[in-house]
C-alpha positions as CSV (number, residue, x, y, z in Angstrom):
1,X,88.3,108.4,125.1
2,X,88.9,110.6,122.3
3,X,92.3,110.4,120.7
4,X,94.7,113.2,120.6
5,X,97.3,112.7,117.8
6,X,99.5,114.7,115.6
7,X,98.5,115.5,111.8
8,X,99.4,117.8,108.8
9,X,97.2,120.7,108.4
10,X,96.7,123.3,105.6
11,X,95.3,126.6,107.1
12,X,95.2,128.6,104.4
13,X,95.6,128.7,100.4
14,X,99.2,128.4,99.5
15,X,100.5,128.6,102.9
16,X,103.3,126.0,104.0
17,X,101.6,122.9,106.1
18,X,101.9,122.6,109.7
19,X,102.2,119.5,112.0
20,X,99.5,120.2,114.6
21,X,97.7,118.5,117.6
22,X,94.4,117.4,116.7
23,X,91.3,115.7,118.2
24,X,90.0,112.4,116.9
25,X,86.6,111.6,118.6
26,X,85.8,107.8,119.3
27,X,83.7,106.5,116.5
28,X,79.9,106.8,116.3
29,X,77.6,104.7,114.4
30,X,79.0,103.4,111.3
31,X,82.3,104.9,111.9
32,X,85.9,103.7,112.5
33,X,89.3,105.0,113.8
34,X,92.3,103.6,112.1
35,X,95.6,103.6,113.1
36,X,97.4,104.9,110.0
37,X,100.7,103.2,109.1
38,X,101.8,104.9,105.8
39,X,100.0,107.3,103.5
40,X,101.3,108.5,100.1
41,X,101.8,112.1,98.9
42,X,99.3,112.8,96.1
43,X,99.0,115.8,94.0
44,X,95.3,115.9,95.1
45,X,96.8,116.9,98.8
46,X,98.7,119.8,96.9
47,X,95.4,120.9,95.2
48,X,93.6,121.1,98.6
49,X,96.6,123.3,99.9
50,X,96.5,125.4,97.1
51,X,92.8,126.2,97.2
52,X,91.9,124.2,94.1
53,X,89.4,121.7,95.6
54,X,87.3,124.2,98.0
55,X,88.1,126.7,100.4
56,X,86.7,124.7,103.5
57,X,90.2,125.3,105.5
58,X,91.5,124.0,107.6
59,X,92.2,120.7,106.0
60,X,93.6,117.6,107.5
61,X,95.4,116.4,104.3
62,X,96.3,112.7,103.1
63,X,94.4,110.1,101.8
64,X,96.3,107.5,99.9
65,X,96.8,105.1,103.1
66,X,96.9,102.0,104.7
67,X,96.6,100.9,108.4
68,X,95.0,99.1,111.2
69,X,91.7,99.5,112.5
70,X,91.8,100.7,116.4
71,X,88.1,101.0,116.9
72,X,84.5,100.8,115.4
73,X,81.3,102.3,116.3
74,X,77.7,101.0,116.7
75,X,76.5,99.0,113.7
76,X,79.8,98.1,112.2
77,X,80.0,94.7,111.0
78,X,82.3,94.7,107.8
79,X,85.6,95.3,109.9
80,X,86.9,95.0,113.6
81,X,89.7,96.1,115.6
82,X,92.9,94.8,114.4
83,X,92.0,94.4,110.8
84,X,94.5,95.5,108.1
85,X,92.9,97.6,105.7
86,X,93.2,100.1,102.9
87,X,91.4,103.3,103.2
88,X,89.3,104.4,100.0
89,X,87.3,107.8,99.4
90,X,84.2,105.9,97.8
91,X,82.5,104.2,100.7
92,X,79.5,103.2,98.4
93,X,75.9,103.2,100.0
94,X,74.1,100.2,98.5
95,X,70.9,102.0,98.0
96,X,71.3,104.5,95.2
97,X,70.3,104.2,91.7
98,X,73.6,102.9,90.5
99,X,73.9,100.3,93.2
100,X,70.5,99.0,92.9
101,X,71.4,98.4,89.1
102,X,74.5,96.2,90.1
103,X,76.9,99.0,89.6
104,X,78.3,100.3,92.8
105,X,81.5,101.6,91.4
106,X,79.2,104.5,90.1
107,X,77.6,105.0,93.4
108,X,75.8,108.5,93.7
109,X,75.8,108.7,97.4
110,X,79.1,107.8,98.5
111,X,79.8,108.8,102.2
112,X,82.4,109.8,105.0
113,X,82.3,109.8,108.8
114,X,79.8,112.1,110.4
115,X,81.6,113.5,113.4
116,X,84.4,116.0,112.7
117,X,88.1,115.7,113.9
118,X,89.3,118.9,115.2
119,X,92.3,121.1,116.2
120,X,92.9,121.5,120.1
121,X,90.8,124.7,120.2
122,X,87.8,122.9,118.9
123,X,88.0,124.3,115.1
124,X,86.5,121.5,112.7
125,X,88.8,120.1,110.3
126,X,87.9,119.2,106.6
127,X,89.5,115.7,105.9
128,X,91.2,115.5,102.5
129,X,88.7,113.4,100.1
130,X,86.9,112.5,103.7
131,X,89.8,110.7,105.0
132,X,92.5,113.0,106.3
133,X,95.4,110.3,106.7
134,X,98.4,112.5,107.2
135,X,97.7,111.9,110.8
136,X,98.6,109.0,113.5
137,X,94.8,108.2,113.8
138,X,92.1,109.2,111.7
139,X,88.1,108.8,111.7
140,X,86.6,107.6,108.6
141,X,83.2,106.0,107.7
142,X,83.6,102.3,108.2
143,X,82.8,101.7,104.6
144,X,85.9,103.4,103.8
145,X,87.8,100.7,105.1
146,X,88.6,97.5,102.7
147,X,90.4,94.5,104.3
148,X,93.4,93.2,102.6
149,X,96.1,90.5,103.2
150,X,98.5,92.0,105.8
151,X,101.5,90.2,104.1
152,X,101.8,93.4,102.0
153,X,103.6,96.3,103.8
154,X,101.4,99.6,104.1
155,X,104.1,101.5,102.2
156,X,102.8,100.2,98.9
157,X,99.5,98.7,99.9
158,X,98.3,102.4,100.5
159,X,98.7,103.3,97.0
160,X,96.1,101.8,95.8
161,X,94.0,104.1,98.0
162,X,94.1,106.7,95.2
163,X,97.0,106.9,92.3
164,X,97.8,103.7,91.3
165,X,94.4,102.5,91.7
166,X,93.1,105.4,89.4
167,X,95.6,104.6,86.6
168,X,95.1,100.5,86.5
169,X,91.4,101.2,86.9
170,X,91.5,103.8,83.8
171,X,93.2,101.3,81.7
172,X,91.4,97.9,82.8
173,X,88.1,98.9,84.3
174,X,87.3,101.9,82.3
175,X,89.3,101.4,78.9
176,X,88.9,97.8,78.7
177,X,92.4,97.3,77.7
178,X,92.8,93.4,76.8
179,X,95.3,91.0,75.2
180,X,96.7,92.4,71.9
181,X,95.4,95.8,72.5
182,X,97.6,98.7,71.4
183,X,97.5,101.4,74.2
184,X,99.0,105.0,74.3
185,X,99.4,106.9,77.9
186,X,99.9,110.7,77.6
187,X,101.5,111.7,80.9
188,X,103.5,109.6,82.8
189,X,103.6,110.4,86.5
190,X,102.3,108.3,88.9
191,X,98.6,107.7,87.7
192,X,100.0,107.5,83.8
193,X,102.6,104.9,84.8
194,X,99.9,103.0,86.8
195,X,98.0,103.0,83.4
196,X,101.1,101.8,81.6
197,X,101.5,99.0,84.4
198,X,97.7,97.9,84.0
199,X,98.1,97.6,80.3
200,X,100.9,95.7,80.5
201,X,98.9,93.3,83.2
202,X,96.0,93.0,80.9
203,X,98.1,91.8,78.1
204,X,98.4,94.8,75.7
205,X,100.8,94.2,72.8
206,X,101.8,97.7,72.4
207,X,102.1,100.3,75.0
208,X,103.2,104.0,74.0
209,X,104.3,106.3,76.8
210,X,104.1,110.0,75.8
211,X,105.6,112.8,78.2
212,X,107.8,115.8,77.8
213,X,110.3,114.5,80.2
214,X,112.8,111.9,79.5
215,X,113.1,111.0,83.0
216,X,109.8,110.1,83.4
217,X,109.8,108.3,79.8
218,X,112.5,106.1,81.4
219,X,110.5,105.3,84.3
220,X,107.3,104.5,82.1
221,X,109.5,101.5,80.2
222,X,110.2,100.1,83.6
223,X,106.3,99.7,84.3
224,X,106.0,97.8,80.7
225,X,106.1,100.6,77.8
226,X,107.3,99.0,74.8
227,X,107.7,102.6,73.1
228,X,108.4,106.2,74.2
229,X,107.7,109.6,72.7
230,X,109.0,113.0,73.9
231,X,106.3,115.2,72.9
232,X,108.4,118.2,73.1
233,X,110.5,117.1,70.5
234,X,108.0,115.1,68.4
235,X,104.2,115.3,67.2
236,X,102.8,113.0,69.4
237,X,99.7,112.1,67.3
238,X,101.8,111.4,64.3
239,X,104.3,109.6,66.4
240,X,101.6,107.2,67.7
241,X,99.9,106.7,64.5
242,X,103.3,105.8,63.1
243,X,103.7,103.0,65.7
244,X,100.5,101.6,65.1
245,X,100.5,101.3,61.3
246,X,99.0,104.7,60.6
247,X,95.7,103.9,62.4
248,X,96.3,105.4,66.2
249,X,96.0,103.3,69.1
250,X,93.0,101.2,70.3
251,X,93.1,103.0,73.5
252,X,94.4,106.5,74.6
253,X,94.5,107.3,78.3
254,X,95.1,111.1,79.1
255,X,96.7,111.1,82.6
256,X,97.4,115.0,82.6
257,X,94.1,116.7,82.7
258,X,94.7,119.5,80.2
259,X,92.8,120.6,76.9
260,X,95.8,120.3,74.5
261,X,96.9,116.6,75.8
262,X,93.2,115.8,75.4
263,X,93.0,116.7,71.9
264,X,96.3,115.0,71.3
265,X,94.5,111.6,72.6
266,X,91.4,112.2,70.7
267,X,93.3,112.2,67.4
268,X,95.8,109.6,68.4
269,X,93.2,107.0,68.8
270,X,92.3,104.6,66.1
271,X,88.6,104.8,64.5
272,X,86.0,103.3,67.0
273,X,89.0,103.6,69.5
274,X,88.5,104.7,73.3
275,X,89.8,107.8,74.9
276,X,90.1,107.6,78.7
277,X,90.4,111.0,80.6
278,X,91.9,110.2,84.4
279,X,94.1,113.4,84.5
280,X,92.1,115.9,86.4
281,X,91.2,119.3,84.8
282,X,90.9,122.5,86.5
283,X,87.4,124.3,86.6
284,X,88.3,127.0,84.1
285,X,89.4,124.8,81.5
286,X,87.5,124.4,78.3
287,X,87.6,121.9,75.1
288,X,86.5,122.7,71.9
289,X,86.7,120.0,69.3
290,X,84.7,119.9,65.6
291,X,81.5,117.9,66.5
292,X,81.8,116.2,62.7
293,X,85.2,114.8,64.2
294,X,83.2,113.6,67.5
295,X,80.8,111.6,65.3
296,X,83.0,110.7,62.4
297,X,85.6,109.0,64.3
298,X,83.1,107.1,66.4
299,X,84.1,105.0,69.4
300,X,84.0,105.9,73.0
301,X,84.9,109.0,75.1
302,X,85.1,108.3,78.6
303,X,86.3,109.5,81.9
304,X,87.6,107.8,84.7
305,X,86.9,108.5,88.4
306,X,89.1,106.7,90.9
307,X,89.7,104.1,88.1
308,X,85.8,103.3,88.1
309,X,87.2,100.9,91.0
310,X,84.9,99.0,93.2
311,X,87.3,98.7,96.5
312,X,85.9,95.7,97.8
313,X,86.6,93.9,94.6
314,X,89.6,95.4,93.2
315,X,92.1,96.0,96.3
316,X,92.2,92.5,97.6
317,X,92.9,91.4,93.8
318,X,95.4,93.6,93.3
319,X,97.2,93.0,96.5
320,X,97.1,89.3,95.7
321,X,98.9,90.2,92.4
322,X,101.4,92.3,94.1
323,X,102.3,89.3,97.0
324,X,102.5,86.9,93.6
325,X,105.2,89.2,92.1
326,X,102.9,90.4,89.3
327,X,102.3,93.9,90.4
328,X,105.2,96.0,90.9
329,X,103.8,98.4,93.6
330,X,107.7,99.0,95.2
331,X,108.6,100.6,91.9
332,X,106.2,103.4,92.4
333,X,107.6,104.4,96.0
334,X,110.6,106.8,95.2
335,X,111.2,107.9,99.0
336,X,109.8,107.1,102.4
337,X,109.3,110.0,104.8
338,X,108.2,111.5,108.2
339,X,105.2,113.5,108.6
340,X,107.5,116.7,109.1
341,X,108.7,116.3,105.7
342,X,105.4,116.9,103.5
343,X,106.1,120.4,102.3
344,X,109.4,119.3,101.0
345,X,107.8,116.0,99.4
346,X,105.4,118.8,97.7
347,X,108.3,120.3,96.0
348,X,109.5,117.5,94.9
349,X,106.5,116.2,93.4
350,X,105.7,119.7,91.6
351,X,109.4,119.6,90.0
352,X,108.3,115.8,88.8
353,X,111.4,114.5,90.9
354,X,109.3,111.5,92.5
355,X,106.6,109.4,91.6
356,X,105.6,108.9,95.1
357,X,106.8,109.9,98.5
358,X,105.2,107.9,101.2
359,X,105.0,109.0,104.8
360,X,105.6,106.3,107.4
361,X,104.1,106.5,110.6
């Protein structure tokens, strides 16, 4: 029997979200229904509400979630009812050219559930990032479910489904941060702080946090930053160079997604250093750099999509680090809220008052 549950819907560009009744179908072949236990409020959800992703309204928001599998469809063997899972928005196909070359984290054919969840009147919903987890239950492709140790509470485990994984992966997977490296992170929201924490985990010797908000810089130090720079009052590039012997950082991670901060990252890296763009730009943004500078400085300019993660590899490993006391996921949770509090959570997030509000169901 299909499930009738409550979910948070964005009906139109810029309109306040609403809590509505939705219908979740029984899982079909390759699909799973998940009882959502907790879901973080990510900036991407606000992008959906504002029409910044596409205009396929109405959206069922939420994607940074953990819960328990309720039911699976035909042919599903990797997960079973009762499994504790983190949801991911990149279910790899196993067959595309990236997967065949042993690089599934670059999968070019990721997939979602085939069936649609709907409103009571039958209107099909567009689930955020193919997940739609601001709901009591959601329908996903079974490959979007990654089993992890149930000893980790859903309020923190779900954070690996998006923002925390994006930041840690930007540092470790994309940036290749390793022991002894100097790292600068520009933008100290949830993703930037995760990049700082990932750099600390990897053994970086100097971790420089850059932001315009002293409150966020104080948070960054809690995640492992050794130095902070307020770029509203200091030249970020010169300050980073001064802290790195005049050379620039080995790895600079841009977690804002703006041309001006990307230029700071580009010029704040050492010769042959690495720049990682993990901040998400908007479609109209453009970047202009002297091509001679791109050539003459060498090194790598990389973008990091979902932290170049492979959920089946990275989620269980990071949960193990959390359970060992080495990964401080709790520090990312500013507050726990209910499904009816998401609009207020968007306001707090936009004002920079929280790292993560987490919906508990």
